[in-house]
N, CA, C and O atoms as a MOPAC input file, in Angstrom:
PM7 MOZYME 1SCF
protein

 N     88.13300 1   114.24400 1   110.14800 1
 C     89.72800 1   113.76500 1   110.21500 1
 C     90.03600 1   113.72400 1   108.71000 1
 O     89.21100 1   113.37200 1   107.86600 1
 N     91.23300 1   114.09700 1   108.45900 1
 C     91.93400 1   114.29500 1   107.27700 1
 C     92.14900 1   113.14100 1   106.83400 1
 O     91.98700 1   112.95400 1   105.62800 1
 N     92.52500 1   112.17200 1   107.59600 1
 C     92.76900 1   110.66300 1   107.02900 1
 C     91.48300 1   110.08400 1   106.23300 1
 O     91.64800 1   109.75600 1   105.05800 1
 N     90.26900 1   109.95400 1   106.80300 1
 C     89.38200 1   110.16100 1   106.04300 1
 C     89.15800 1   110.61600 1   104.74800 1
 O     88.48200 1   109.90100 1   104.00800 1
 N     89.56200 1   111.58700 1   104.36800 1
 C     89.82300 1   112.37900 1   102.75400 1
 C     90.85400 1   111.59900 1   101.94600 1
 O     90.85300 1   111.48900 1   100.72000 1
 N     91.67700 1   111.10600 1   102.74400 1
 C     93.21300 1   110.69600 1   102.16400 1
 C     92.45000 1   109.20500 1   101.72400 1
 O     92.54700 1   108.92200 1   100.53000 1
 N     91.85000 1   108.43100 1   102.42600 1
 C     91.68800 1   107.06800 1   102.22600 1
 C     90.42800 1   107.29400 1   101.16700 1
 O     90.39200 1   106.47100 1   100.25300 1
 N     89.45900 1   108.24400 1   101.18000 1
 C     88.50000 1   108.22400 1   100.01100 1
 C     89.15500 1   108.43000 1    98.63900 1
 O     88.98400 1   107.70900 1    97.65500 1
 N     90.07700 1   109.72600 1    98.73500 1
 C     90.77600 1   109.98800 1    97.78700 1
 C     91.44800 1   108.73300 1    97.15900 1
 O     91.52700 1   108.78800 1    95.93200 1
 N     91.90700 1   107.70600 1    97.69900 1
 C     92.83200 1   106.62800 1    97.64800 1
 C     91.87200 1   105.91300 1    97.22300 1
 O     92.17300 1   105.59000 1    96.07400 1
 N     90.74400 1   105.42100 1    97.54100 1
 C     89.72600 1   104.63100 1    96.67200 1
 C     89.36900 1   105.19300 1    95.58800 1
 O     89.21400 1   104.41400 1    94.64700 1
 N     89.14700 1   106.47700 1    95.34900 1
 C     88.63100 1   106.81200 1    93.38300 1
 C     90.01200 1   106.77400 1    92.97300 1
 O     89.98800 1   106.24600 1    91.86100 1
 N     91.09400 1   107.02600 1    93.24700 1
 C     92.38000 1   106.99900 1    92.58600 1
 C     92.21000 1   105.41300 1    91.86700 1
 O     92.25100 1   105.12400 1    90.67200 1
 N     92.01400 1   104.55300 1    93.00900 1
 C     92.21000 1   103.24500 1    92.44600 1
 C     91.40300 1   102.48600 1    91.81900 1
 O     91.74800 1   101.49500 1    91.17600 1
 N     90.09800 1   102.95000 1    91.97500 1
 C     88.98800 1   102.74400 1    91.29200 1
 C     88.88700 1   103.36000 1    89.97300 1
 O     88.32300 1   102.83300 1    89.01400 1
 N     89.51000 1   104.60300 1    89.96700 1
 C     89.57900 1   105.05300 1    88.16900 1
 C     90.49400 1   104.44900 1    87.26500 1
 O     90.48600 1   104.27400 1    86.04700 1
 N     91.75600 1   104.01500 1    88.73000 1
 C     92.83500 1   103.21500 1    87.48000 1
 C     92.67500 1   101.94400 1    87.32600 1
 O     93.46000 1   101.50100 1    86.48700 1
 N     91.75400 1   100.90000 1    87.93500 1
 C     91.22200 1    99.95500 1    87.75100 1
 C     89.90900 1    99.84800 1    86.59400 1
 O     89.46900 1    98.76300 1    86.21400 1
 N     89.41200 1   101.10800 1    86.14700 1
 C     88.71200 1   101.44000 1    85.27300 1
 C     89.08200 1   101.30600 1    83.97300 1
 O     88.42400 1   100.61100 1    83.19800 1
 N     90.42600 1   102.11300 1    83.52400 1
 C     91.30700 1   102.06000 1    82.63800 1
 C     92.29800 1   101.02500 1    82.46600 1
 O     93.11300 1   101.09600 1    81.54600 1

C-alpha cells in the first residue's frame, strides 16, 4: 500500500526535523 510509504516518510521527516 502506498499509504505505508507515506507514513514511513512522514515519520522519517519528523524524526529528522526533531533532531535538528
